[in-house]
Steps between C-alpha positions, in 0.01 A plus 500: 500500500300255292788253497547523875127459565491197271804351675345553845173342388654194336791435738334609825832554685482448875838546667707663224376716216738326259614148575816323396529123509319304769674268744457123490225530759317754282586815699514816290831685483545871425638604164878532515715804426659314209156422356403868513828597333444240227140615439613861465784406267271291279236773478721809473520466121120476474446843655512796263740719698859616482525501881683219672313352795600240755359340814665785692307748284176331609610506865581870475165572332317301768671700775443833326131431445458401864655828612286699257196317637584610856696214656755638745871432471510270807229273361672504163829398663325195646326411174829519308682298767767761569689471829565875524279797415797671336502230235137569417551875481808471278333239279187708445649850501190625679391602847200396711179556309214423734282230647625217717256253343681186378371330186591392151394694187314183403268564797361805318503345154124453477382808690323757291 
């Protein structure tokens, strides 16, 4: 949490939480999939765990936490970008768990 707070304070992201390179006209670009994969690969050895984790692991955790926090399966389908609800249900191995409110877990990061 401290690292993320420090990052938010110093970088003050506007459009994307994490930026990649900027265009020639200075427009911010979102971080790429390859960049996320590289960051995870570089930092995997620094984490004291025997578990293997990937970008897909983070995606699965994100989806699971949203469901546990009450986001319904239809909203989750949209957030994950799935074309069919069946994909979301197979991917998560869970059923509808509640609220239809649509948000990111980062929206509740600072609530106490």
